[in-house]
N, C-alpha and C positions, 0 to 999 in steps of 0.2 A: 570046642573049648571057648572060643571068643563069645559065642552066644550066651554062655553062662555068666559072662561079665556084664551083660546088658541089663540095666534096671528096668522095671516096668514104668517107673516115673523118675524124672530128673528135674530137680528144682534148685534154686540158689541156696535157700535156707529152709530149716524146718518150718519157719513161719509162712512159707509159701505153699505148704501142703494143704490141700482142700480136705479137711477132716470130715466134713459133712458128706462129701462124695465117697470117701472110703468107708464111712459108717454105713452108707446106703448099699455098699457092695459087700457088707457082712464082715468087715474088718473090726475086730474088737480088742486086739492087743497090739502093742508097739514094743518091739525089741529095738533098742537104740544104742548105737555106739556113743562113746563119751567124747573123747578128744577130737577136736576139729569138726565135730558134728553138733554137739550141744553147746560147747564153749571151746575157746582156743585151748591148745594142748597144755599151756602153762597157766591157764586160769584156774585158781584153786576152788572157786565156788560158782554157783549159778548166778547169772545176771538177773536183775529184776524182770526183764523181758522174758527170760526163760521160765522163771517162777510163775509168771502170769500165764504163759502158754501151757505149762503143766497143769495149772488149775483148770483151764478150759478143757484140756484133754480129759482130766478126771471127771469134771462135771458132765461131759458128754458120755462117760461110761467106759472109756478106754482104760485098759490096764497097761502099765509100763514096767519094763525091766531093762536096766542098763546092762549091756554085755560089752565088756571091754577087754582088750588084750593087755591093758596096763596092769600094774601091780596092786596088791591089796590096799596099801596105804593111800594111794592116789584115788582109787575108786571109792573106798570107804569114806574118806573125808569129803568127797563130793556128794555121794548119794545119801548118806545117813541124815544130814540136815533136811533133805527133801523127803525123807521117809520113803525112799524108793528102793525096791529090791534090786540086787545087782549080782553080777557074776564077774569076777576079775580073772586075769590070766586065762582068758577064754580060748586061746589058741585058734581064733578064727582064721581061716574059713572051715576048720573041722566042725563036725556037726554036734559034738557033745554039748557045748554050751547052748546052742540053739534048742536042742532037745530039752535041756534042763529048764531054759526060760519058758518054753511051751508048757512044761509040767508045772512050773510055778504059777502060771496064769490059768492052767487047766483049759487050754485052747488048742485047736487044731492048726496045722500050717495054713490052711486056706482062710483062717480067721485072723491071721497075724501078718503084720508088716515089719520089715526090718529097715531101719534108717541108718545110713552111714555115709562117710565121705570117701571110702575106698572101694574100688571095684574088686580088688584082689582079696579082700577080707570080708567086708559086709555084704556086698552084692553077690559075689561068688558063693559065700556060705549060705546066704538066704535063698538064692536060686536053687542050690543043690537040695534044700529042704522043702522047696515048694512054697516059700513065703512070698508075699508081695514085697518087692524090693524098691526102695527109694534111695536114690543117690543125691546127696547135697554137695555143694562146693565146699572145700575145706575152709574153715574159718581163718586159720593162721598157718599157712604153709611153711613160713620161716621157722616154726617151732617143731616141725616134724622130725622124727628120728631118721638116721642116716639110711636104714634099710628101706623105709617108706619113700624117702626122697629119690634114692637111686634105683631100686628094683621095682617097687609097686607103681610108682608114678610113670616109669618108662613103659611098663606093660600097659598101663592105662592109656598112655599116649597112642600106642599101637592100636588098642581096642577102639579108642575114640575115632581114629583115622578110618578104621575099618567100618565103624558105624555110619560115618558120613557118606560112605560110598553107596 
């Protein structure tokens, strides 16, 4: 079980991902979490830095779908100004939303990466689907929900300790 929590890549932020390297490996799609991955959990809109990163991603030819466990209002208000497709109330780590995102992009799992800040949702869900998983540090831990703070982060701590051995 713990092996399914291990990402293929771990970086500080999305801006540290070597997109050229992943493109050369055949990655063409990005499924990304929203809260604490792209922006802080309480940030209503994209930052200028994120908007620029998304432009670069699009210019390179990557497709992007936001897959979030958050509600429709939160995800819609964030994604629509960016003209990004999205899935809300994704119920990650279950596979339905990941399957839907792959269908939206018309890509296979081996052509797609998932980026997120949680091992228990983003990495586990992506690994179960055979996606290339990228774990980023959470942007604003103080804004996380109580379940994430108590349960998910505790399990992540155990997994991280195990990884270091």
